[in-house]
N, C-alpha and C positions, 0 to 999 in steps of 0.2 A: 165965237169959239172960245172955250175956256182954256185957261193956261194948263198945259200938260204937266202933270206932276210926275217926277221920277224919284224913285227911292234909290238913293245912292248907297250901295253897300260898301262897307269898309274893305279895303284891299286886304286879302288874307296874306299872312306871312308864311314862310317856310315853317316857323315855329308853330303856327296855328295848325298846319297840316300834320306836323310831328305829334302835337298834343292830341289831335283827333285820332291818329293811328294808335297812340298809346291807349286812349280811351276805348277804342274798339278791341284791342287786345285784352285790356282789363275787364271788359264786360263779358268775357268768356269766349270770344271768337278766336283767340290765339292769333298766330301770324296769318292764318287764312282770312281774317277779318280786315287785313290791310290790303284793300282793293280800291282802286281809284274811284270807280263810279259810286259805290256806297258811301265812301268818305266825302266825295263831292256833294252828294245828296245831304249828308249829315251836316255839312258846312254851308249848305245853300249856295254852292259854287259850281263852276263848270270844270270839266276836265282840263280845259285850257289853263285855268288857274293852277292846277296841279303841275302841268308841264312847264309853266312859267318858272316854277321853283325846282322841279326835279326832272331828271332825264328818264327815270323809270321807277318802278316799284321798289327795287333794291336800294336806290338812293333815299327813298322815303323811309324805308326800314332802318337804314343807317342813321338818318337824322333823328328818327324816333328813339333809337337806342342811345344816341348821344344825349338826347334830352332826358331820357330816363337816368342815365349816369349822373348828369348834372343835378337833377331834382332829387333823386333818391339816394344820392351819396354825397356829392360835394356840397349841396345846400344844407344838408343835415349836419355834416361835419362843421361847416362854417358857423352854423347856429350854435352848436355846443362849444365851439372854440372861444366864445365870449366868456366862458367860465374859467377863471384863473386856476382853480384847484383841480388837478387831474382826476382825483377820485370822484369828486362831485361831477366833473365833466363826464366820466364813465357812467355814473349812475343816471345822469341826465340823458345821455345818449340812449341807454337802455329803456328808460321811461318813454322817450320819444318814439323809438322804433318798435316797441312791443305793446304799447297800450292798445287795448281792444278797439278803440275808436279809429285807429289808423290802420287796421288790417286791410291790406291792399292785395287783391288777387293778381295784380300785374306781375309781381315777382314770381309767383307760383306759375303763371302762364309762361313766363320766359324760361323758368327752370325746366319746364316740360318741352321746351323747343330747342334744346341744346344741339340737335342735329343740324340746325341752320348755322352756317359758319359765322355769320355776323352776330347772331345771338350768342353763340359760344364765345366769341372774342369779347363781346361786351360783358358777359358774365365773368369771364376770366379777369378782365380789367377791374370790374367792380369788386370781385372777391379779393384780389390781391390788394387793392386800395383799402378796403375795409379791414382786412386782417392786419395789414401794415399799420393802419391808424390805431386799431385796438392794441396792437403790440406796443406801439409808441406810448399809449396811455399807461399800459402796465409797466413799462420802463420808467415813466415819470413817477409812478406810484412807488417805485423802488425795487422792482424785480429785475434780475439779471436778464440780459438780452435773450438768451435761449429760453428761459422760463417765461419771459414776457411774450415771446412768439407763441409758445404752447398755449398760454392763457388767452392770447388773442384768437387763436384757432378754436379753442373751447368756447369762448364767448360768441364767436361767429356761428359755430355749430349750434349753440343754444338758440341764437336768433333764427337760423334757418329751420330748425326743428319747430320752434314756436310758430313761425310763419306757415309751415306746412300743416301743422295741427289746426291753426286758425282757419285754414282753407278747407281741409279735408274733414276734420272732426272737431269743430269749435267747442262742442260740449266737453271735450277732454281738458280744456284750459280752465283755469280758475275763473270764478265769477268776478265781475268788476269790484265787488266788495273784498274778495280774497286776493285780488291781483297784487296790491302793495306788499302783502306778506310773502307771496310767491316770488315777486321780483327781489325783495330784500334777501330772501334765502338764496336765490341765485347769485346775487352780488356778493354775499358773504362767502359762498363757496368759491367764487372766482378770485376773491381777494384774500382768502385764507392763506396764511403762511404756515408752513410745516414746523 
């Protein structure tokens, strides 16, 4: 008798499941794609693995949204915070979140799912955090608090519009060659002092 070989799979973490749920949403399935059996198949796991980490689908959605907040807001902010100059930090942030190579349909899918209470809460949290961060940068650049808040909102509105266009009508956005001029014009408008 030959020795029996077993392939030992690495134990999946709750984060693996959350990332798989986000990938399913990102790929166009929306929240409907967050289903235990298809995700288990995608991960090469059993439903038992899912239930080891989560009590139900809603718990997975909550974990996936928390992961999205972490990766698409907090990690990006942490990365740009290494820049000491606030204006350079602001420009670097916009380059990071609007460059064509990083167009991510996940945010657009989540924006289309605001009727789900957990999605609405996550979007509210992310929106408030992002606008607050942007307002803080405009304050550091030298704008009064009220004006900094308005500019933070305008900057975030620009980002959301850019994201929506990138998803719905990408041909409306500048080509990669034109993109730096487009971004610079946007930054000039946001930083212009009357």
